[in-house]
C-alpha positions in Angstrom: -0.3 0.3 -0.3 1.4 3.3 -0.9 1.9 6.1 1.8 -1.0 8.5 0.6 -3.5 5.4 0.9 -1.9 4.0 4.1 -2.8 7.5 5.6 -6.0 7.8 4.6 -6.7 4.4 5.5 -5.2 5.4 9.1 -6.6 8.4 9.6 -10.0 8.1 8.9 -11.5 4.6 8.9 -12.4 3.0 12.0 -10.2 0.9 14.1 -13.0 -2.7 12.6 -12.6 -1.3 9.6 -9.3 -1.4 9.1 -8.3 -4.5 11.1 -10.9 -6.1 8.4 -9.0 -4.9 5.7 -5.6 -5.6 7.0 -7.1 -9.3 7.6 -8.0 -9.3 4.5 -5.2 -7.7 2.0 -2.5 -10.2 4.1 -5.2 -13.4 3.4 -5.1 -12.3 -0.8 -1.3 -11.7 0.0 -1.2 -15.1 0.7 -2.8 -16.9 -1.6 -1.3 -14.6 -4.6 2.1 -16.2 -3.4 0.4 -19.9 -3.5 -0.7 -18.9 -7.2 2.8 -17.7 -8.0 4.1 -20.4 -6.8 1.9 -22.8 -8.8 2.5 -21.1 -11.5 6.4 -21.5 -11.2 5.6 -25.0 -11.3 3.8 -25.1 -14.0 6.0 -23.3 -16.5 8.9 -25.7 -15.2 6.6 -28.7 -16.3 5.6 -27.3 -19.4 9.7 -26.2 -20.5 10.5 -29.6 -19.1 8.1 -31.2 -21.6 8.9 -29.0 -24.3 12.7 -29.6 -23.6 11.7 -33.3 -24.0 10.1 -33.4 -27.3 12.4 -31.6 -28.7 15.1 -34.3 -27.6 13.0 -36.6 -29.6 13.1 -35.3 -33.3 10.8 -36.0 -35.5 10.4 -39.5 -33.8 6.1 -39.9 -34.0 4.7 -39.7 -30.7 1.3 -42.2 -29.7 -0.3 -40.8 -27.1 -3.4 -42.9 -25.7 -6.4 -41.5 -24.3 -9.5 -43.4 -22.0 -10.0 -46.6 -21.6 -10.2 -48.5 -19.0 -8.4 -51.0 -17.2 -9.7 -53.2 -19.5 -8.5 -51.4 -22.6 -11.7 -51.1 -23.9 -12.4 -47.8 -26.1 -8.7 -47.6 -26.4 -8.1 -43.9 -29.1 -4.5 -43.0 -30.5 -3.3 -39.7 -31.2 
């Protein structure tokens, strides 16, 4: 929070509102940190996948989609 906004909040808001706002900001900051960490992990996974696919070169890649343990409804892409 910038200095002007902080001053306005501390000067003009009632104590219960100020506490509630600060708690909400802390909760949102933690949520943002969690989402940023999740985003970093997913980006690292995607980069690793891209690296692996580049390493395969022109090889034929088959991905099986669907089907249960008995092998019903097999499809390849």
